[in-house]
Every structure is written in C-alpha cells, then in structure tokens.
Phi, psi and omega in degrees: 000145179280148181284129180298146178293139179283144176238152181294132182292145178278135180278345178062224187292337183299329181295340182266358182300312180302314181292331177291323178292317176302313185295319179295313180296321180296315177301310181301319181295317178297328180280332187243337189258352186305324183280341183268320181274072188216171179288332175299317179296318179296320177297319181290334187241016185295321181292323176294319180296317179293320179296318179294320180298314183297329181272329186216071188297315179300312181297318180297317182295321177295318179294321178296312180298319181294318181295316180295318180300316180295321178302310185285315183297329180254005179055043177281160173289152175112009180297321178294321178297315182298317179295321176293322176299326177300316178290323181297317187274328196236355182081179189286310183295302184290321178301314180296317180297315180295320177303309181298311183301313186292313181297323183290319177294318179294324179293314178303318183295313183289325178301311185292324180294317176293315183298319179293329181263247185295338180298318182293322181293312182295320176301315180297322177291324177297315183296330180270357183271170173229165175097206189299317184298313181295315180300318179297317180292321177297321176299318177301317183290326174298330183241035191305311187293317182291324179290321179295320177298323179295316178303326178280326189272325182293115186301331183290343182273115177301150185298322186287331176294318179292344174274316188281315185303312181298327180291326180288330186258003167085033177288160181289137183298320178298319176295322180299311182299315182295312181288334175291308183301322179274322185290338182268355180305309182301312180297322179295324178295321180297307183298318182296317181302317175304312182300330184294326181263006189292335178299317178296320177300313177297319177302326178280354180082017179258175179251137178312133181266100183278001175293351175304331178300335183265359181291144183305319182291345177261309186290328181306303179299327179294317179292331174296319173298321176301316181295321181291322176296326183278345181303319176301319181297314181299315183297317180295319179297315181295325180290320180298319179290322182290330177282000000 
C-alpha cells in the first residue's frame, strides 16, 4: 500500500494563546492605564526622567524601548505620548531612531502572534476560497509593498489595524517589516519634533498640541508620499486595462 501524504498536525487551541494574551492585556490596559500613559504623567515626572537620563542614558534608552514595544505589541493606550516622550528625552535624531525601532519591534511582535494563530487559519481558508475575497487578496499580494506602505502612510489608518490586517491576509513578513520601518518614519519625525519642544509647552502650563499633524506643511508631504506609494498600483491597473 502506498503511504498516505503527511499533513501538518493541528495545534488546535494552542495557536490562539498569544493573541488571547494580547487581547486580555490590551483590554486590561485600556481599562487601567489610560490615566497613567498621558501627557500629565510626563509633565509630573519630567524632572526625574531627565535626571535619570543624564545619569544613565543607556539604561533610560533601553527602558524606553521596552516600554514602547509593550505599548505597541499589546495595543495599549499611550503610543502618541510615548513618541512625544522619545523626542522630549532624547532629542530629534536619537528620539526618532528609538521611536522607529520600538514601534517596528512592537508591530513585528503582534504581526507574528496573529500570523501564528488566527492569521494562518484565515490565510488557508482564503487560499482555498473562490470569488471576490480571493481576487482581492491576490490583488493585494501583487501590490504588496505599495499597499503596505499606504497602510503606514495614510493618517486615517490606525496603527493597530496596519499591524493586524497584513497578518490576517498572509503578506510576507519581510515585506511587512521593511514597509513598517520605512513607512512610520514621517510620522515618527513629527511626533518626535513635537516632543523636542514639549518642555517649553509644559512651562507655559499648556498640553502638547498634536493638531500639528493636520497642518498643511506637515500633512502635505505625507500625502505626497501616499500618492507615490499608490503610483505602482495605478500603473499596473492602467496596463491591465490597456492590455
């Protein structure tokens, strides 16, 4: 008798443990940490933070990265505050680098958790399906880099959505990592830039104004990058129609 083809053993419920842990921590975090991961907390502890940074720059940078990774990886509140804090503590060049590094690691962690769990199951079902869903998924994969860049650059797309959606539809991890690291740089620069001047804002008794993100001189270049990322998709569509 011929030997039956071997199939990959099902991991069952165990594959959902990472995403279940992330969901539980996220819910607990949103219920309990909202008042702590705020600009008021940064204002109240800024002197102690600056003193510790001056005495232990390496340890402060490591603690900052670990905290930011946890915020992104568990989809906790306070990502904007963390980005501003990076500029406040480390200045524009180092602050931007640490913000991008932390957000990229956190995004990669949640991507892999979702891919290992429900993402793998959903991807397999899409592969076996027919019709609109499969056509849309195949179109996404043909334009994977451009679509992933758009998810990062379009301000209206929440960061956690840009982390979850690619994992659920089966995009390549390398492409996800590459587009995340590059695609979040414009936004990271803006938040870090706000953080550089946040001490003066606190001295005036004000709260950092994140409406800067909607200013024409800021949003304009970002929308330009969005158009650039979308260009390959438009070109391919035009070629298909022309052919």
